[in-house]
ZAMARFI-285742 format. One record per residue (C-alpha): residue number from 0; residue in one letter; z, x, y. Coordinates in nm, 3 decimals, padded with zeros to 5 digits. Layout:
% ZAMARFI-285742
{num: NUM, residu: A, Z: Z, X: X, Y: Y}
...
END
This chain:
% ZAMARFI-285742
{num: 0, residu: M, Z: 00.000, X: 00.000, Y: 00.000}
{num: 1, residu: A, Z: -00.104, X: 00.142, Y: 00.337}
{num: 2, residu: K, Z: 00.176, X: 00.226, Y: 00.574}
{num: 3, residu: R, Z: 00.176, X: 00.024, Y: 00.895}
{num: 4, residu: P, Z: 00.115, X: 00.238, Y: 01.207}
{num: 5, residu: R, Z: 00.417, X: 00.285, Y: 01.429}
{num: 6, residu: I, Z: 00.429, X: 00.111, Y: 01.765}
{num: 7, residu: K, Z: 00.323, X: 00.319, Y: 02.064}
{num: 8, residu: W, Z: 00.581, X: 00.174, Y: 02.301}
{num: 9, residu: L, Z: 00.509, X: 00.121, Y: 02.669}
{num: 10, residu: T, Z: 00.649, X: 00.400, Y: 02.882}
{num: 11, residu: L, Z: 00.880, X: 00.341, Y: 03.175}
{num: 12, residu: R, Z: 00.601, X: 00.479, Y: 03.399}
{num: 13, residu: Q, Z: 00.354, X: 00.217, Y: 03.266}
{num: 14, residu: I, Z: 00.613, X: -00.057, Y: 03.322}
{num: 15, residu: Q, Z: 00.687, X: 00.060, Y: 03.677}
{num: 16, residu: D, Z: 00.317, X: 00.092, Y: 03.761}
{num: 17, residu: A, Z: 00.249, X: -00.263, Y: 03.639}
{num: 18, residu: A, Z: 00.547, X: -00.394, Y: 03.835}
{num: 19, residu: E, Z: 00.419, X: -00.231, Y: 04.154}
{num: 20, residu: E, Z: 00.058, X: -00.343, Y: 04.104}
{num: 21, residu: S, Z: 00.089, X: -00.723, Y: 04.111}
{num: 22, residu: P, Z: 00.270, X: -01.023, Y: 03.963}
{num: 23, residu: R, Z: -00.019, X: -01.064, Y: 03.717}
{num: 24, residu: A, Z: -00.001, X: -00.701, Y: 03.602}
{num: 25, residu: A, Z: 00.377, X: -00.729, Y: 03.563}
{num: 26, residu: A, Z: 00.340, X: -01.045, Y: 03.351}
{num: 27, residu: K, Z: 00.070, X: -00.887, Y: 03.134}
{num: 28, residu: C, Z: 00.290, X: -00.581, Y: 03.080}
{num: 29, residu: S, Z: 00.589, X: -00.800, Y: 02.991}
{num: 30, residu: K, Z: 00.372, X: -00.989, Y: 02.743}
{num: 31, residu: V, Z: 00.264, X: -00.663, Y: 02.576}
{num: 32, residu: H, Z: 00.628, X: -00.552, Y: 02.562}
{num: 33, residu: W, Z: 00.734, X: -00.863, Y: 02.368}
{num: 34, residu: Q, Z: 00.425, X: -00.847, Y: 02.146}
{num: 35, residu: Q, Z: 00.532, X: -00.494, Y: 02.055}
{num: 36, residu: I, Z: 00.883, X: -00.611, Y: 01.968}
{num: 37, residu: L, Z: 00.739, X: -00.891, Y: 01.753}
{num: 38, residu: R, Z: 00.503, X: -00.652, Y: 01.572}
{num: 39, residu: A, Z: 00.767, X: -00.384, Y: 01.523}
{num: 40, residu: G, Z: 01.021, X: -00.592, Y: 01.336}
{num: 41, residu: P, Z: 01.395, X: -00.525, Y: 01.327}
{num: 42, residu: D, Z: 01.402, X: -00.180, Y: 01.170}
{num: 43, residu: E, Z: 01.137, X: -00.017, Y: 01.388}
{num: 44, residu: Y, Z: 01.271, X: -00.189, Y: 01.701}
{num: 45, residu: R, Z: 01.626, X: -00.068, Y: 01.641}
{num: 46, residu: E, Z: 01.509, X: 00.285, Y: 01.564}
{num: 47, residu: A, Z: 01.309, X: 00.293, Y: 01.889}
{num: 48, residu: W, Z: 01.601, X: 00.139, Y: 02.079}
{num: 49, residu: H, Z: 01.834, X: 00.415, Y: 01.958}
{num: 50, residu: E, Z: 01.578, X: 00.667, Y: 02.085}
{num: 51, residu: D, Z: 01.570, X: 00.490, Y: 02.427}
{num: 52, residu: L, Z: 01.202, X: 00.403, Y: 02.384}
{num: 53, residu: V, Z: 01.245, X: 00.028, Y: 02.423}
{num: 54, residu: S, Z: 01.501, X: -00.241, Y: 02.500}
{num: 55, residu: K, Z: 01.506, X: -00.617, Y: 02.545}
{num: 56, residu: G, Z: 01.680, X: -00.573, Y: 02.878}
{num: 57, residu: S, Z: 01.556, X: -00.541, Y: 03.232}
{num: 58, residu: L, Z: 01.482, X: -00.167, Y: 03.208}
{num: 59, residu: H, Z: 01.173, X: -00.235, Y: 02.996}
{num: 60, residu: C, Z: 01.062, X: -00.558, Y: 03.166}
{num: 61, residu: A, Z: 00.793, X: -00.522, Y: 03.432}
{num: 62, residu: L, Z: 00.887, X: -00.862, Y: 03.574}
{num: 63, residu: C, Z: 01.252, X: -00.756, Y: 03.618}
{num: 64, residu: E, Z: 01.130, X: -00.429, Y: 03.767}
{num: 65, residu: R, Z: 00.916, X: -00.622, Y: 04.017}
{num: 66, residu: Y, Z: 01.159, X: -00.899, Y: 04.111}
{num: 67, residu: G, Z: 01.499, X: -00.748, Y: 04.032}
{num: 68, residu: E, Z: 01.726, X: -00.857, Y: 03.750}
{num: 69, residu: Q, Z: 01.837, X: -01.172, Y: 03.933}
{num: 70, residu: G, Z: 01.497, X: -01.226, Y: 04.098}
{num: 71, residu: K, Z: 01.474, X: -01.589, Y: 04.201}
{num: 72, residu: S, Z: 01.097, X: -01.559, Y: 04.251}
{num: 73, residu: C, Z: 01.027, X: -01.419, Y: 03.903}
{num: 74, residu: L, Z: 00.749, X: -01.608, Y: 03.726}
{num: 75, residu: L, Z: 00.979, X: -01.680, Y: 03.429}
{num: 76, residu: K, Z: 01.277, X: -01.801, Y: 03.632}
{num: 77, residu: R, Z: 01.102, X: -02.085, Y: 03.809}
{num: 78, residu: N, Z: 01.272, X: -02.411, Y: 03.715}
{num: 79, residu: C, Z: 01.546, X: -02.219, Y: 03.534}
{num: 80, residu: D, Z: 01.917, X: -02.205, Y: 03.600}
{num: 81, residu: D, Z: 02.098, X: -01.901, Y: 03.735}
{num: 82, residu: S, Z: 02.120, X: -01.718, Y: 03.401}
{num: 83, residu: A, Z: 01.993, X: -01.363, Y: 03.370}
{num: 84, residu: C, Z: 01.648, X: -01.491, Y: 03.273}
{num: 85, residu: C, Z: 01.471, X: -01.796, Y: 03.134}
{num: 86, residu: A, Z: 01.594, X: -01.991, Y: 02.833}
{num: 87, residu: E, Z: 01.312, X: -01.853, Y: 02.615}
{num: 88, residu: Y, Z: 01.426, X: -01.498, Y: 02.689}
{num: 89, residu: E, Z: 01.789, X: -01.580, Y: 02.620}
{num: 90, residu: T, Z: 01.698, X: -01.734, Y: 02.282}
{num: 91, residu: A, Z: 01.465, X: -01.450, Y: 02.181}
{num: 92, residu: S, Z: 01.720, X: -01.189, Y: 02.287}
{num: 93, residu: E, Z: 01.999, X: -01.355, Y: 02.089}
{num: 94, residu: L, Z: 01.796, X: -01.411, Y: 01.772}
{num: 95, residu: T, Z: 01.660, X: -01.056, Y: 01.766}
{num: 96, residu: R, Z: 02.014, X: -00.926, Y: 01.725}
{num: 97, residu: R, Z: 01.985, X: -01.046, Y: 01.365}
{num: 98, residu: G, Z: 01.770, X: -00.944, Y: 01.073}
{num: 99, residu: D, Z: 01.665, X: -00.625, Y: 00.912}
{num: 100, residu: G, Z: 01.357, X: -00.496, Y: 00.738}
{num: 101, residu: K, Z: 00.997, X: -00.498, Y: 00.848}
{num: 102, residu: K, Z: 00.981, X: -00.857, Y: 00.978}
{num: 103, residu: W, Z: 01.199, X: -01.065, Y: 01.205}
{num: 104, residu: P, Z: 01.354, X: -01.377, Y: 01.052}
{num: 105, residu: P, Z: 01.131, X: -01.684, Y: 01.109}
{num: 106, residu: E, Z: 01.352, X: -01.827, Y: 01.383}
{num: 107, residu: A, Z: 01.341, X: -01.496, Y: 01.572}
{num: 108, residu: Q, Z: 00.962, X: -01.479, Y: 01.531}
{num: 109, residu: R, Z: 00.930, X: -01.831, Y: 01.675}
{num: 110, residu: A, Z: 01.160, X: -01.748, Y: 01.967}
{num: 111, residu: I, Z: 00.972, X: -01.428, Y: 02.054}
{num: 112, residu: Q, Z: 00.640, X: -01.612, Y: 02.030}
{num: 113, residu: A, Z: 00.773, X: -01.890, Y: 02.257}
{num: 114, residu: L, Z: 00.862, X: -01.626, Y: 02.517}
{num: 115, residu: I, Z: 00.518, X: -01.462, Y: 02.481}
{num: 116, residu: D, Z: 00.356, X: -01.805, Y: 02.522}
{num: 117, residu: K, Z: 00.562, X: -01.874, Y: 02.836}
{num: 118, residu: I, Z: 00.462, X: -01.540, Y: 02.984}
{num: 119, residu: E, Z: 00.097, X: -01.606, Y: 02.892}
{num: 120, residu: S, Z: 00.111, X: -01.944, Y: 03.069}
{num: 121, residu: K, Z: 00.220, X: -01.770, Y: 03.391}
{num: 122, residu: I, Z: -00.063, X: -01.515, Y: 03.397}
{num: 123, residu: V, Z: -00.306, X: -01.637, Y: 03.662}
END
């Protein structure tokens, strides 16, 4: 069985550049970030997290970089309460604390995909 290629994670420079470019570029970068997490699965994500290559937090989110962690004008926070981010992010973040192996549990996969879909809907 062929070994799956490892994720080439976005760099902090790529994230910062996207954040500075435009809201659209920041959203596209954020979408790629979550697609990478979904593709990686729990084991590869945690390994990369321990190496400071990726996180689910604001450091690796181009939208947070652009609007600030509590950015009221963030594309994802519109019509959301005052939590750190949107409900889809909160759910995906919580569910990805669970699981091990090469694939996320189904509920985590659905939550990550819901967040990706929300980001995609905001790209104009």
